[in-house]
Phi, psi and omega in degrees: 000128183261142178252138177287159182290152181297333180297317180296320179296317180297320180297321180295318179298317182293320179296320178297319180298318180295321179296316178299319180296321179295319180295320179297321179294320180295318178299319179297320180295321179296315180300317180297321181295315179297317180298320180294319178295318178299321180294320180294320179294320179296318179296324179296318178296322181292337182283345179285120185283156176302324180298317180293323177297321179295319179298319179297319181295316180296318179300319179297318180296317180298321178298318179297318179298316180299320179297317181295317181297315180299320178294320179295318178297322178296319179294317179298316180298320179295319178295319181298316179295324180289324181284336182299318179295322180292326178295319178298323179294322179294322181293332181281344179288143181282138178282120182294344181254017178283168181301319183292333181261006179263167183255143177302141180226072180294162182211169179236129182204157178242134177259124189266130172234083184059249181267359180255155179225141170254116187260135177244127177254182185294330178293324180291326190252011185296333181258004184275326190222146177224152181255125182276168178293338178280352175095013177242162185265144170237145189241153168264091186298330181296319179295319180295314182295324179297321178293317181293329177299323177295321178292325180299316179295330183280322190250344178297144175257142181272149174286105182185228178253139177232158178276133181224139178246123182288173180296341178268001179088010180277124179268140179206160172263131184223145183282157178235073185295327180223024180228127178189164185246115184229115184292137173269105187298312184296313180292325177294323177298314180298317179300315182295313182294319179297316180296318180294318179296329180274355180080019180285154184262338183229140178221146177258136175288167178258143183238140178295335181287340181087002181260168172272131186297142176229141180287348179277065181055030178076005182276321177099185183264350180233127182195171177252131173253133174239111180262112180292317181297319181275344187055051182228151172239131182237139167261119185245136177218123183053045178066014178243141177279122179257346176195146175214155182206150170289158180208176171227120180265189183296154183300129184298130178075003183228293179235057185293149173288130186285132179281150178152178176260122184233180173226148176298125182265326180197163178223151177204142178202120345279177179198173177240122179278127180234127181198181178233130181281181184293340178273001179086009180272129178278146179216155176229132183222113176290136176223159181272324182227128181229127180231101181276138177225347180211073182065243181277357177266138181192186177253138178200164177286148178226081185289348178281351178266140178268340180210161183223162178086191179067222184249019182302321186298339182284336181239327182223059179276187181272183175282002181137345180279172175258106180280138183226154169299154185303312182293327178289319178298321179295316181298314181292321181301319181286337184275319188269169179211172180300136185082002178292128184293140176230120182247119179250125181215000000 
């Protein structure tokens, strides 16, 4: 058995030691490298400012919101598409309260024209009204209005001349410049339908004049008569005189009071009358009671006059008004109202 020389053994030991030393150095170098890298990464994090971190956070939140919104819109669109078909199905269903599914509901009623009546029975109205399953009435307004148009032609009074009989029984033809009876079709339709729905037996039509219709040429049972020849004013009710007074009308041949059938247009107490005479002179006159019936012509008290009636109007008449004693003006003022008929003859 041969033995290697001791030199060789020593060299091997020394070489092993050197190798171990190299490995230890390498491990130390690796640790230093990792530590150096960690320090650089830490320093990089410290360099990110709080502001940049906030911007990043807000951006992240906005992205999340957009995702949620897009998802919500998709769900809404799906619901809308699903509901569209159901709406079409609902539209095709028949309405139980439609005209075709309701039952005829004829009625009986009388339409009053003073002492006259226009009577409607169930045969006349069988196609006018129907009762729905919900328990309310629906109307064919066109049929109702067509019927009322016929009544309008029958009962309306024309603006022209009408026959009038005075309280003394004198008959005359007199003009109606601002008085006439004209049915309001729409309001009359509403009155008729409301009365029928409530089960009422009598209904009054509506008039554009605002008065209650009277068979006495639309004048009625209560009115004021002004007689120029007699220089008298009468309050008439049911063909009976309930009050009379002397008066002074417009100056004969100059500012005469206009004849005709009128209605009270307005009332005022007290007031100041302001107008211009035929000579162009303006005047103002305070009065206690004023009843207008033809524009600037009306009835009022004239306390500056010492007497009334007779033939005063032929020489010292009014500007066109009907002058009255104070107590007479008060009595008439309390009796009449707007639309109250006034007949001057």
